N, C-alpha and C positions, 0 to 999 in steps of 0.2 A: 509447696506436694504440686508434681503435674498430675491431672488428673487425665481418666480417659475422655476423646473430645464429642463421641459416635451416640452419646447416648443424655438420656437430659434429667431433670431431677427425679424424676419415676423411675428413670431407669429406663426409659424405651428407647428405642433405636434409632438417632436419627442420623441425614447427614448432615453435615459442621456448615452452617450459613457463613461464605466467606468474601460477603459483598463487602462488609470494611474492612477488609485486608488491602494492603498495599498492591500494586502490580510490581516486583520486583523480579530479576531474571533470577531465577531458581536450574539448578545442575543434579543431577545424583547422577552417583556409580555405584551396579550392583556389579557381585561376584557367584558365579554359580561353577561346580566343579561333575562333571559327567566320569566314572571309574568306570576302566573295562580291562578288559583280561587283554596280556599283555598281544595276545594275537587278533583282538582284536585292533586293536592300535596300530600294529602290522598292514592290515587289512587297508583300514583307513588311510592309510600315510600312502600305500602302492595305490589307491583311489580303485578300488577295484570293490567297488557297490555298485549293480544294477540302479540303485534309483538316485543315484550323480552323485554329489562331494556334497559329505551331510556339513561338514565344514562352513561349505558356502551356504547350504539349504538352510543349517539350523541361523547363519545371518541374515538372512533376511523374513525369518522365521519369527527372530522377534523381533527387528526391526517393523516388522505388521502386529504387530503382539502388542507391541508398547503403543502403539495408537488406538488400540480397542481394549486398552484397560479398561476403562470404565462400564464396559459389554463382560467384562472375569470380574471384576471387585465390585460390588453392591452401592458401595458409599462414597464409588471416589467421582469423583468430578472429573468431566469431562472437559480436557485440556488442550490447547490448541499449539501442538508440541512443535519446538522451531527448530530439533535439530534430535537426531538417535542413532548412536553409532553403535553397534555390535561386531566384538572380535571372538573369535573362536580357534583356540591353538590347540594343537597336541602337541602335549606333552607324554613321556615317558609311561605313564600310570594312567591314561585317559585324556582329556579335553574340557581345559580351562575356557570360562567365559568369562566376559566384560562387556556388563554395557556402560554407557552415556549416556543422557536423557538431558534435554536443557527443553525449557519453556518461560514467557513472560505470560509469568499469569499471577492470581491471587493464592491461591497454595502450590504446595513442594509438588516433587515427583520422584517421587523414594518407592510410590507403587509403579510408576510407568519402568523406571529403573529392573528394580526386581523382576517384573510381568516378563520385562522385554529380557531377561537372563535365565529365567526359568523357562522358557517357552524357548530357547534357543535350545536347554539339555536338556527338554523332552524328547528336541525332533532329534537330535543327533543320539537318542535313544531310538524311536522312531524311525531312521534311517541304519541302525548296526542291530535294531532286536533277532532279526535274522540269523547274527552270529551266534548271538549270546544274549539269552533272556534276563541273565543274572549280571547286569551292567546298574550300576550306581550311578541317582542326581543327590549330589550331597552337597556341604558347605554355601548353601543362599543366603546370602548377608547382606547386605548396603557399606562401601566401602566409606563412599561420602555424599555425601550433601551440602551444597549450599545456597544464602539467599534467604531469605522471609524474614520471619519477626522471631523464630528459634534460634536462628544465627544459622554457621557453619557448622558441623562433625564431621569428624573422620573418626573410624574403627580405630581403636586401641592398638595397637605392635603386640602387646600383650595378648589378645585376643587369639584365637588359632582363624591363621589364613594360609591358604595352600598359595604354594609358588610356582611357580611353573619346573619343565625338569626337562629338558631335551634330548 
């Protein structure tokens, strides 16, 4: 049975020692969704926002956040990321966000992908909150990961996933 790796035998919190792990190429893809009222979606579609294009600002914010994941999550290792891509797509009921992060390292990039998607979603909220404070951030999850000792992971299709609606 798998165990939590951030705890010592006495239950003390610790950073995982990855020095014995092999350096491999690791990739992770994460998802987030920003649910918003139709009138907010229409405003974003028309790009009527005094702060600029929320989708583009969110994309850049997600990229910047992925690079600083170790500052967000206390026990994460700082990693030399080799690629970060964030997409934000307007849908009929909000904005769907995907992030893809790659590194050649001794530990995975799942947290970097999740931080990128989450920060992009928070940025969409920030850019649009003047129109509606009731915007919701939902469905933040890992879609897939590859590389490393634990092998590949792909979220089961049976689990709740959001698909974009145009």
